[in-house]
Residue, then its C-alpha position, 0 to 999 in steps of 0.5 A: m500500500s501507499l500513504s494515500p489520501a485516506p490515511t493522510g486524513v488520519l494524520l490531519l486528525l491527529q494534528q488537529h487534536g495535538h497528537l503529533a505535537g513534538v513528533n519529529s521522527a517516523c518509520d515505515f514497516g515496508s518500503m512505502e510511497f505516498d501517492s495522492r492519485a490525482k492532483e485534485n487530491n493534493k490538498p490533504y498533504e499540502r495541509f499536513f505540511e502547512r500545519q508542520g510549518k513547512p512548504v511542500p518541496p516542488s520535487l514531490y510533485d509529479a512532473e507529468t500529472g501534477r499529483l503528489y507522488g514519491v517515496c515516503g522518506d523524501m516526504y518526512r525528511a522534507l519535514g525535517w524528521d528523522y526517518a527509516s523504513f524496514d523491508i526484506d528487499g531494502r528498496w528505496g533505502s529501507y533497512p533490509i530485514d526479514l520480519n519473519a525471523e530477524t531483529l532490528p539493531a539497537e540503533y532503531q530501538k525506542r527511536f520513533g515518535l510515529s511508527m507506520n504499518i500501512g498494509t505490511s503486517e498482513h504479508v508477514f507470516n510471523q505476526y509475533n515478530f512483526f509486532l515485537q519489532f514494531h513495539n521495540v522501535t516506538r519510543v515511549g509516548g510514540l504513536m503506532f499507526h496501523v492500516v490493515p485488512f478487515n473484511n473481504y480481502a480474500n487472498h490479498g495477504l496472509y491475514q485479515y484482522c479483527p478489532t479484538f486483535f488490536l484491543s488485545l494488543a493494547r490491553y496486554n501492552k498498556y497501549e493507549m487506544v488513540g483512535f479506532w476506525q474502519t473504512s471501506k470501498p467505495n467510501f474511503y474517506s468515511f471513517r466508521n467506528g472500528q467495532a461496528k459491523p463491517e459494511g461495503g466492499r473491501v473494509t480496512l481497519v485503522c488503528v492508532m495507539r500510543r506506547t505508554s510503558e517501558d515494558e517489553f512486548k507481550f503477546p496476548l491471550q484471548i479468553n472468550e469464557p471462564m477457563l482454568i489455566n496452569s500457573a506458568a501461563a497465569a504468570r505469563y499473561g496475568t488476569f484478563e477482564r473482558d470489561f476492560m475491552e469496553d473501557l479501552q474503547s470508551g476511553v478514546t478521545l478522538p471522534a468515534e466516527f469522522h470523514l475527510n473532505v479531500a478537496e478542502a483538506t478538512v476532517t469533521p466528526g460524524l459521517p457525511e449525509a448519504t448520497v445517491e451513488v451514480a454508476p460510472t460511465d464506461e468512459e469513466v471506468a476506462a479512464r480509472r483503469a488506465a490511470k491505475a495501470i499508469r500508477r502500477k507502471e510508475k511503481e514498477d519502474r521505480k522499483a527497477a531503478t532502485y534495484a539497478e542502482r543497488a546492483g551498480a547497473a544502469p537503469g534498464d540493465t538486469p541486476g546481477q548480469 
């Protein structure tokens, strides 16, 4: 995935409520791009820069389309932030790591004020190691931002997630639940309560939590009914109170539901009034498919250029030959 207008709207909401005050470092799990998809969608990114007191560098605008598009590292560094990304292939300057099996070095531990998982964890089989590394690189007081599949994402990755997954992570690791929503196709800019019944096409969970403790990462134990466990397990997990889940969600200070107006770059509590959907014309469908194909080609070209650079070859050559 990329930092598209929808998760950028969540960043605007966090800014608006003061949750990014003092944040000057970010990391991505996965080598990540930002992409407004069209120049008409640039405003949320421009507003984000404006609120940080920085101009958007001209180099972040695509010369042909006018849209904001590039590597997330370039965007965050333009804000003056410390930045790193982690991925198995080391693409776009990422630190190369196999998140199934490896540990990030000490230089990254407790370093980042904003850790981003925008569509990466579902592709990693070893969920324990992924969320362990994610916990470890986030400083105490830092935010952990997840955008992951919730419903109707068959074969997109290895996993889809339930709200209970993140509520359990928060409960066992003393995370503060800052915001918890879901958004779905085609209403990408309407953020419903994360624990509501999923509606629409592909549904995505969006979760923002704050690390509040120096404690080491703990994996959760889910208990759906009273059960007896041995003393070793009891010592490992402690007590589990089902009422805590409701208390955790009720303690969220951000709006339970909100929507992003892309054209105006505003985030407003509540959902927009229902509108009658008009089926796209054949020409509009064809134009959307063509634009998507162009974006895919741009991404592949960017990958190829990166691989060629790493192999010491000129773009167009095959690395290793």
